[in-house]
C-alpha positions as CSV (number, residue, x, y, z in Angstrom):
1,M,-215.6,-0.6,-30.7
2,R,-211.8,-0.4,-30.0
3,L,-210.0,2.8,-30.5
4,F,-206.5,1.4,-31.1
5,G,-205.4,-2.3,-31.6
6,K,-207.0,-5.3,-29.9
7,S,-208.9,-5.2,-26.7
8,R,-207.3,-6.6,-23.5
9,N,-210.2,-8.9,-23.0
10,G,-210.2,-10.2,-26.6
11,G,-213.5,-8.6,-27.5
12,D,-214.6,-5.4,-29.3
13,D,-215.4,-3.6,-26.0
14,T,-213.1,-0.8,-24.7
15,T,-212.8,-0.3,-21.0
16,V,-212.1,3.3,-20.1
17,F,-210.8,4.5,-16.7
18,F,-211.5,8.2,-16.1
19,A,-210.2,10.4,-13.3
20,T,-210.0,14.1,-12.5
21,D,-208.9,16.5,-9.8
22,L,-205.5,15.1,-8.9
23,H,-204.3,18.5,-7.8
24,G,-200.7,17.7,-8.3
25,S,-200.6,14.7,-6.1
26,E,-198.0,12.2,-7.1
27,V,-199.7,9.5,-5.0
28,C,-203.0,9.9,-6.9
29,F,-201.2,10.0,-10.2
30,R,-199.4,6.7,-9.4
31,K,-202.8,5.2,-8.4
32,F,-204.3,6.5,-11.6
33,V,-201.6,4.8,-13.8
34,A,-201.9,1.5,-11.8
35,A,-205.7,1.5,-12.3
36,A,-205.2,0.3,-15.9
37,G,-203.9,-3.0,-14.7
38,F,-206.1,-3.3,-11.7
39,Y,-209.4,-2.7,-13.5
40,G,-208.3,-4.1,-16.9
41,A,-208.7,-0.7,-18.6
42,D,-207.7,-0.3,-22.2
43,L,-207.6,3.5,-22.0
44,L,-206.8,6.0,-19.3
45,V,-208.3,9.5,-19.4
46,L,-207.1,12.2,-17.0
47,G,-209.8,14.8,-17.1
48,G,-208.3,18.0,-15.6
49,D,-207.4,19.9,-12.4
50,I,-204.1,18.1,-12.4
51,T,-201.9,20.9,-11.1
52,G,-201.4,21.7,-7.4
53,K,-203.1,24.5,-5.7
54,F,-199.9,26.6,-5.5
55,V,-196.3,26.8,-6.6
56,S,-193.6,27.0,-4.0
57,P,-190.1,27.3,-5.5
58,V,-187.1,26.0,-3.5
59,V,-184.1,28.3,-3.9
60,E,-180.5,27.5,-3.1
61,N,-178.8,30.3,-1.3
62,G,-175.3,29.0,-0.6
63,D,-176.0,28.1,3.1
64,G,-178.8,25.7,2.2
65,W,-182.2,26.3,0.6
66,W,-185.3,28.4,1.3
67,S,-188.9,28.4,0.2
68,E,-192.0,30.5,0.9
69,V,-195.0,28.5,2.0
70,H,-198.3,30.3,2.7
71,G,-196.5,33.6,3.0
72,R,-193.9,32.4,5.4
73,R,-190.2,31.9,4.5
74,V,-188.9,28.5,5.5
75,A,-185.1,27.8,5.8
76,L,-184.1,24.2,4.8
77,K,-181.0,22.2,5.5
78,A,-179.7,19.6,3.0
79,E,-181.1,16.7,5.0
80,E,-184.6,18.3,5.1
81,L,-184.8,19.1,1.4
82,D,-186.1,15.7,0.1
83,G,-188.7,15.5,2.9
84,F,-189.9,19.1,2.3
85,E,-190.3,18.5,-1.5
86,A,-192.2,15.3,-0.9
87,Q,-194.5,17.0,1.6
88,M,-195.2,19.9,-0.8
89,A,-195.9,17.4,-3.6
90,D,-198.5,15.6,-1.5
91,E,-199.9,18.5,0.6
92,M,-203.2,18.5,-1.1
93,Q,-203.7,14.8,-0.1
94,K,-203.7,15.7,3.6
95,A,-202.3,12.2,4.0
96,T,-199.7,13.4,6.5
97,A,-200.2,16.1,9.1
98,G,-196.6,17.3,9.1
99,L,-193.3,16.9,7.4
100,N,-191.7,13.5,7.9
101,L,-188.8,15.0,9.8
102,P,-187.9,14.8,13.5
103,G,-189.5,17.8,15.0
104,G,-191.9,18.5,12.1
105,L,-191.6,21.3,9.7
106,P,-188.4,23.5,9.6
107,G,-188.7,26.8,11.5
108,G,-191.8,25.6,13.4
109,L,-194.0,26.1,10.4
110,K,-197.5,24.6,10.8
111,L,-199.5,23.6,7.7
112,P,-203.1,24.6,7.6
113,F,-204.6,21.1,8.0
């Protein structure tokens, strides 16, 4: 039985794609959205645990930016900001072992993985 409109496959069946525990990962969210087309899903359900494990605000201070990560203050230059934000967005994925900057994380900070 369809929930809304006609089924993608022309029948009365509804294909549901369910995912959970994205933990704030933009990479996983993009894969979740792409799953509708890949699996021919009529309905996507995101079950929960979608936020990241921590919040780390990035603050502008006039000379650049700073953030506090795992209790350590990190100073950021303008050219490091985009990479730092991307790394923090995907930290829970553990897909990269360091910030994609020459020399790794600013201030010699090491991530716990």
